[in-house]
C-alpha positions in Angstrom: 0.0 0.0 0.0 1.3 3.5 -0.9 1.5 5.4 2.4 2.6 8.5 0.6 5.6 9.4 2.8 8.9 9.9 1.0 11.8 10.3 3.5 13.8 13.5 3.1 17.3 12.9 1.6 18.8 16.2 2.7 18.1 19.3 4.8 16.3 20.9 1.9 12.6 21.6 2.1 10.5 18.4 1.5 6.9 18.8 0.7 5.0 15.6 1.1 1.9 14.2 -0.6 -1.2 14.8 1.5 -3.4 11.7 1.8 -7.0 12.1 0.9 -10.2 11.1 2.6 -10.8 7.4 2.1 -7.1 6.4 2.6 -7.0 3.6 5.3 -4.3 5.4 7.3 -6.6 8.4 7.9 -9.1 6.1 9.6 -6.7 4.6 12.1 -5.5 5.8 15.4 -1.9 6.9 15.2 0.6 5.3 17.6 2.6 7.1 20.3 6.3 7.9 19.8 8.9 6.8 22.4 9.8 10.1 24.1 13.5 9.2 23.9 13.1 9.1 20.1 11.6 12.6 19.7 15.0 14.3 19.2 16.2 11.6 16.7 17.1 12.6 13.2 14.2 10.5 11.9 11.5 12.2 14.0 13.0 15.7 13.6 12.8 15.0 9.8 9.2 14.1 10.1 8.5 17.3 12.0 10.3 19.4 9.4 8.4 17.7 6.6 5.1 18.4 8.4 6.0 22.1 8.6 7.1 22.3 5.0 4.0 20.6 3.7 1.6 22.6 5.9 3.1 25.9 4.7 3.2 24.8 1.0 -0.5 23.9 1.2 -1.5 27.0 3.2 -2.8 24.8 5.9 -3.4 26.0 9.5 -2.2 22.7 10.8 -1.4 19.1 9.7 -1.1 15.8 11.4 1.5 13.2 10.7 -0.8 10.5 9.4 -2.0 13.0 6.7 1.5 12.5 5.1 1.7 8.8 5.7 3.5 8.8 9.1 1.3 6.7 11.5 2.5 8.4 14.7 1.1 11.0 17.0 2.5 14.3 15.9 0.8 17.4 14.6 1.9 20.9 13.9 -0.2 24.1 13.9 0.6 27.6 12.6 -1.3 30.6 11.4 0.6 33.6 10.2 -2.3 36.0 9.9 -2.3 36.1 6.1 -3.3 32.6 5.3 -5.3 32.6 2.0 -7.4 29.6 3.1 -8.3 31.1 6.4 -8.0 34.9 6.2 -10.2 35.3 9.4 -8.1 33.0 11.6 -6.2 34.7 14.4 -2.4 34.1 14.5 -1.1 30.9 16.0 2.7 30.6 16.6 4.3 27.5 15.1 3.4 24.7 17.6 4.6 21.1 17.4 2.8 18.6 19.7 4.0 15.0 20.1 1.9 12.4 21.8 -0.9 14.9 22.5 -3.6 14.4 25.1 -6.7 16.6 25.4 -8.9 17.6 28.2 -12.1 19.7 27.8 -12.2 22.3 30.5 -15.8 23.3 30.1 -18.9 22.3 28.1 -19.0 25.6 26.2 -18.9 25.1 22.5 -18.9 27.1 19.3 -19.9 26.3 15.7 -16.9 26.2 13.4 -16.9 26.1 9.6 -14.0 23.7 9.0 -12.0 22.5 6.0 -9.2 20.1 5.6 -6.2 19.4 3.4 -7.3 15.8 3.2 -10.9 16.7 2.2 -10.4 19.1 -0.7 -13.1 21.7 -1.7 -15.4 20.9 1.2 -16.5 22.9 4.3 -18.9 22.0 7.0 -19.9 23.1 10.5 -18.5 21.2 13.5 -19.1 21.9 17.2 -15.9 22.5 19.0 -15.1 23.1 22.7 -14.1 26.7 23.6 -11.7 25.7 26.5 -9.2 22.9 26.3 -6.0 21.7 27.9 -3.6 20.0 25.6 -0.5 18.2 27.0 2.3 16.3 25.3 5.8 17.0 24.3 7.5 19.6 22.1 10.0 18.9 19.3 12.8 18.9 21.9 11.2 16.2 24.0 10.3 18.6 26.7 6.8 18.4 28.4 4.3 20.7 26.8 1.1 22.1 28.4 -1.2 24.4 26.4 -4.3 25.9 27.7 -6.3 27.0 24.6 -9.4 29.0 24.5 -11.6 30.7 21.9 -11.6 30.1 18.2 -8.0 28.8 18.0 -8.9 25.9 20.3 -10.8 24.5 17.4 -7.7 24.2 15.2 -6.0 22.1 17.9 -9.0 19.8 18.3 -9.2 19.3 14.5 -5.6 18.2 14.3 -6.0 16.0 17.4 -8.9 14.3 15.8 -6.8 13.3 12.8 -4.5 11.3 15.1 -7.5 9.3 16.4 -8.7 8.6 12.8 -11.5 11.3 12.7 -11.8 13.7 9.8 -14.1 16.7 10.2 -16.9 15.4 8.0 -17.5 12.6 10.5 -18.3 15.3 13.1 -20.7 17.4 11.0 -24.1 17.0 12.6 -26.1 18.9 10.0 -25.3 17.8 6.4 -27.0 20.9 5.1 -24.0 22.9 6.2 -21.7 21.1 3.7 -20.6 23.4 1.0 -17.8 23.9 -1.5 -15.0 26.4 -0.8 -16.4 28.7 -3.5 -19.9 28.6 -2.0 -18.5 29.2 1.5 -16.6 32.3 0.3 -19.6 33.6 -1.6 -22.4 32.9 0.9 -21.0 32.2 4.4 -17.5 33.6 4.9 -18.4 37.2 5.7 -20.9 36.3 8.5 -18.7 33.5 9.8 -15.7 35.9 9.9 -17.9 38.2 12.1 -18.6 35.3 14.4 -14.8 34.6 14.6 -14.1 38.3 15.5 -16.6 38.2 18.3 -15.0 35.1 19.7 -11.5 36.6 19.5 -12.8 39.8 21.2 -14.3 37.7 24.0 -11.6 35.0 24.4 -8.5 36.7 23.1 -7.8 33.9 20.5 
């Protein structure tokens, strides 16, 4: 089976193929990485490839199994001028290895989501507004992130990937599905207003 991942042969940028919905790896739970291996050349190469691929595709995040690596790593980053998500508040580059998530409240918001593995589709998913994510950074050091507001949805989306869930599986109302073009024409302006209100209230 073609898993898609092509190991980097040098320190040059390596953009990987993004697996698409229906690929068996995207339906499986990714496995933990031995903490002692996080700083190895192999795992550091995986992380660099994730960052390169995410940026090349203008993603807000990407999980390792999306590029054929069946292990629990994801990266997130929003620069503030992302053409796919112009309304997203900035997120500094964040690498999370072996993440765990805890929902800190029952408060949720409705999030129009898209995905690099689900091209040309958007849909509304309910996401928690307050989460605690723990794990390890790329240096193998313990990581604890308390996320709130709109940006918390980005981390929940990437975490879902590592458990084999793509966003369409979480859409409760199929009538919210739309193409990217339809989203931009009919929904983006009002949704961007909702995002601004969340950012004003929660700071992210």
